[in-house]
C-alpha positions as CSV (number, residue, x, y, z in Angstrom):
1,X,-28.8,-23.1,-17.6
2,X,-26.4,-19.9,-16.7
3,X,-25.9,-21.5,-13.1
4,X,-25.2,-24.9,-14.9
5,X,-22.4,-23.4,-17.0
6,X,-20.8,-21.5,-14.6
7,X,-20.7,-24.7,-12.1
8,X,-19.3,-26.8,-15.3
9,X,-16.8,-23.9,-15.9
10,X,-15.8,-24.2,-12.1
11,X,-15.5,-28.1,-12.0
12,X,-13.3,-28.2,-15.3
13,X,-11.2,-25.3,-13.9
14,X,-10.6,-26.8,-10.6
15,X,-9.9,-30.4,-11.9
16,X,-7.3,-28.7,-14.6
17,X,-5.5,-26.9,-11.4
18,X,-5.1,-30.5,-9.7
19,X,-3.6,-32.1,-12.9
20,X,-1.1,-28.9,-13.5
21,X,1.6,-28.0,-10.9
22,X,1.9,-24.3,-12.3
23,X,0.4,-21.5,-10.6
24,X,-1.8,-19.0,-12.3
25,X,-4.5,-16.3,-11.3
26,X,-7.9,-17.6,-10.3
27,X,-10.6,-17.1,-12.8
28,X,-13.7,-15.2,-12.6
29,X,-15.8,-18.3,-11.9
30,X,-13.4,-19.5,-9.2
31,X,-13.0,-16.1,-7.5
32,X,-17.1,-16.1,-7.0
33,X,-16.4,-19.3,-5.4
34,X,-13.6,-18.4,-3.5
35,X,-14.5,-14.7,-2.2
36,X,-17.1,-16.3,0.4
37,X,-14.5,-18.2,2.0
38,X,-11.9,-15.1,2.5
39,X,-11.5,-14.2,6.6
40,X,-12.5,-10.5,6.6
41,X,-12.1,-8.5,9.7
42,X,-13.8,-4.9,9.7
43,X,-12.2,-2.9,13.0
44,X,-14.2,0.2,13.8
45,X,-15.4,1.7,17.1
46,X,-18.7,2.6,15.5
47,X,-21.3,-0.2,14.2
48,X,-21.2,-0.2,10.2
49,X,-24.4,-1.2,8.9
50,X,-22.7,-2.6,5.5
51,X,-21.3,-5.6,7.7
52,X,-24.8,-7.2,8.1
53,X,-25.5,-6.8,4.7
54,X,-22.6,-8.7,3.7
55,X,-22.9,-11.5,6.0
56,X,-26.2,-12.0,4.7
57,X,-24.8,-12.2,1.1
58,X,-22.4,-15.1,2.6
59,X,-19.1,-13.1,3.1
60,X,-17.1,-14.5,5.9
61,X,-17.0,-10.8,7.6
62,X,-16.9,-10.1,11.4
63,X,-16.7,-6.4,13.1
64,X,-14.5,-5.6,15.9
65,X,-14.6,-2.4,17.9
66,X,-11.1,-2.6,18.6
67,X,-7.8,-4.6,18.6
68,X,-7.0,-5.3,22.2
69,X,-4.1,-7.9,21.6
70,X,-2.5,-7.6,18.1
71,X,-0.8,-10.6,17.7
72,X,-3.7,-12.7,18.7
73,X,-5.5,-10.7,16.0
74,X,-2.5,-11.8,13.5
75,X,-3.1,-15.5,14.6
76,X,-6.4,-15.2,13.2
77,X,-4.9,-15.1,9.7
78,X,-7.6,-12.7,8.2
79,X,-7.0,-12.2,4.6
80,X,-8.3,-8.8,4.5
81,X,-8.8,-6.2,7.2
82,X,-10.5,-3.3,6.7
83,X,-9.2,-0.7,9.7
84,X,-10.7,2.3,11.0
85,X,-8.0,5.2,11.6
86,X,-9.4,7.2,14.5
87,X,-10.6,5.7,17.9
88,X,-9.0,2.2,17.8
89,X,-5.5,0.6,18.1
90,X,-4.6,2.7,21.4
91,X,-3.1,0.0,23.0
92,X,-0.4,-0.5,20.4
93,X,-0.1,3.1,19.4
94,X,-1.5,5.8,21.6
95,X,-0.7,8.7,19.3
96,X,-1.3,7.3,15.5
97,X,-4.1,4.9,16.5
98,X,-5.3,2.9,13.5
99,X,-2.0,4.1,11.6
100,X,0.1,2.6,14.3
101,X,-2.0,-0.8,13.7
102,X,-1.6,-0.5,9.6
103,X,2.2,-0.1,10.1
104,X,2.6,-3.1,12.6
105,X,0.3,-5.3,10.0
106,X,2.3,-4.3,7.2
107,X,5.5,-4.8,9.0
108,X,4.9,-7.9,10.4
109,X,2.2,-9.9,8.2
110,X,2.5,-7.9,4.7
111,X,0.8,-10.5,3.0
112,X,-2.7,-9.2,5.0
113,X,-4.4,-7.0,2.7
114,X,-5.4,-3.9,4.6
115,X,-7.6,-1.2,3.7
116,X,-7.9,1.8,5.7
117,X,-11.6,3.1,6.3
118,X,-11.6,7.0,6.9
119,X,-13.5,10.1,6.5
120,X,-10.8,12.2,7.5
121,X,-8.5,13.2,4.6
122,X,-6.3,15.3,6.9
123,X,-5.1,12.4,8.9
124,X,-4.2,10.7,5.6
125,X,-2.0,13.8,4.6
126,X,-0.5,13.9,8.3
127,X,0.6,10.0,8.4
128,X,1.2,9.7,4.7
129,X,4.5,7.8,5.3
130,X,2.3,5.1,6.8
131,X,-0.8,5.7,4.9
132,X,1.3,4.5,1.6
133,X,1.6,1.3,3.2
134,X,-2.2,0.7,2.9
135,X,-3.5,-1.3,-0.1
136,X,-6.5,0.8,-0.6
137,X,-8.9,3.4,1.0
138,X,-12.5,3.3,1.6
139,X,-14.6,6.5,2.7
140,X,-16.9,6.2,5.5
141,X,-19.8,8.0,3.2
142,X,-19.5,5.3,0.6
143,X,-22.7,3.5,-0.7
144,X,-23.1,-0.3,-0.1
145,X,-22.6,-1.5,-3.5
146,X,-19.3,0.6,-4.1
147,X,-18.1,-0.6,-0.7
148,X,-18.8,-4.3,-1.6
149,X,-16.9,-3.6,-5.1
150,X,-13.9,-2.2,-3.1
151,X,-14.0,-5.3,-1.0
152,X,-14.0,-7.6,-3.8
153,X,-11.2,-6.1,-5.2
154,X,-9.3,-6.6,-1.9
155,X,-10.0,-10.2,-1.7
156,X,-9.0,-10.8,-5.1
157,X,-5.6,-9.1,-4.3
158,X,-5.6,-11.3,-1.3
159,X,-6.0,-14.4,-3.3
160,X,-3.3,-13.2,-6.1
161,X,-0.3,-15.4,-6.4
162,X,1.1,-12.3,-8.2
163,X,0.5,-10.0,-5.1
164,X,2.1,-12.7,-2.7
165,X,5.1,-13.1,-4.8
166,X,5.6,-9.4,-5.2
167,X,5.8,-9.5,-1.2
168,X,8.3,-12.1,-1.1
169,X,10.2,-10.7,-3.8
170,X,11.0,-7.6,-1.4
171,X,12.7,-10.3,0.7
172,X,14.4,-12.0,-1.9
173,X,16.1,-8.5,-3.3
174,X,17.9,-8.4,0.1
175,X,19.6,-11.5,-0.5
176,X,20.0,-11.6,-4.3
177,X,21.7,-9.2,-6.3
178,X,20.8,-10.3,-9.7
179,X,17.4,-9.6,-11.3
180,X,18.1,-12.9,-13.8
181,X,18.2,-15.0,-10.6
182,X,14.6,-13.6,-9.5
183,X,13.4,-14.2,-12.7
184,X,14.7,-17.8,-12.8
185,X,13.0,-18.4,-9.3
186,X,10.0,-16.8,-10.5
187,X,9.7,-19.1,-13.5
188,X,10.3,-22.3,-11.4
189,X,7.6,-21.3,-9.0
190,X,5.3,-20.5,-11.6
191,X,5.8,-23.8,-13.2
192,X,5.7,-26.0,-10.4
193,X,4.4,-24.1,-7.8
194,X,1.6,-26.5,-6.6
195,X,4.1,-29.2,-6.2
196,X,6.2,-27.7,-3.3
197,X,8.5,-30.4,-3.2
198,X,9.7,-30.1,-6.5
199,X,9.6,-26.6,-6.4
200,X,12.0,-26.2,-3.5
201,X,14.3,-28.9,-5.1
202,X,14.9,-26.7,-8.5
203,X,15.1,-23.3,-6.6
204,X,17.9,-25.0,-4.4
205,X,19.6,-25.7,-7.7
206,X,20.0,-22.0,-8.3
207,X,20.8,-21.2,-4.6
208,X,21.3,-22.8,-1.3
209,X,20.9,-19.5,0.6
210,X,18.5,-20.7,3.6
211,X,16.7,-17.2,3.6
212,X,15.8,-17.4,0.1
213,X,14.2,-21.1,0.3
214,X,12.3,-20.1,3.4
215,X,10.8,-17.2,1.5
216,X,9.9,-19.3,-1.5
217,X,8.5,-21.9,1.1
218,X,6.5,-19.3,2.9
219,X,4.9,-18.0,-0.5
220,X,4.0,-21.8,-1.6
221,X,2.3,-22.2,1.8
222,X,0.1,-19.2,1.5
223,X,-0.6,-20.4,-2.2
224,X,-1.4,-23.6,-1.1
225,X,-3.6,-22.6,1.9
226,X,-5.6,-20.3,-0.9
227,X,-5.9,-23.3,-3.4
228,X,-7.2,-25.8,-0.3
229,X,-10.4,-22.9,0.0
230,X,-11.6,-24.3,-3.3
231,X,-11.5,-28.1,-2.4
């Protein structure tokens, strides 16, 4: 009976979403369906036993010993990356290793949720200016259930419209001086966001700046790609 109720709620919310252009956060029922669609990469030069257990539970996680070609890695479009800080990424940054990878990912692809996977507190202190870019940290001694809970939180963030809008908001602030204008754009996006054509049309009534329109278009494409995972 419990499973039937969950399925009913999921179907009801799904069709409600299709008939409404407004953007909102996903419900707990929707998230339970979505989280197994997330593309996750754990990058560590050591084998991590948690990966196999997560795969058996249905998570779309792979483990990689290193990132040899960073741009090829980015093209895989992972939603969440769990990143070791030592022993990987030397091709990109010989000295800072995983920290260099974090900096590159968050500079070039800020929409990717990156968790730093470490047991070295001293390294976090040393590279604090880069460490602040990370979305979260997971200790290597974390038990499986705690690890999974942290991962679920990261997936929830990766599928959060609010998170992705905040990322694009940083680009908007470079082009827009008025907070009222940003609030107006956010209101339009939240109201019509699942109708990309209508949203961009309304945004263009406020501003014709190509950089702003492109930023909103990028955001809507991300939201659409996540929404399609429910189809």
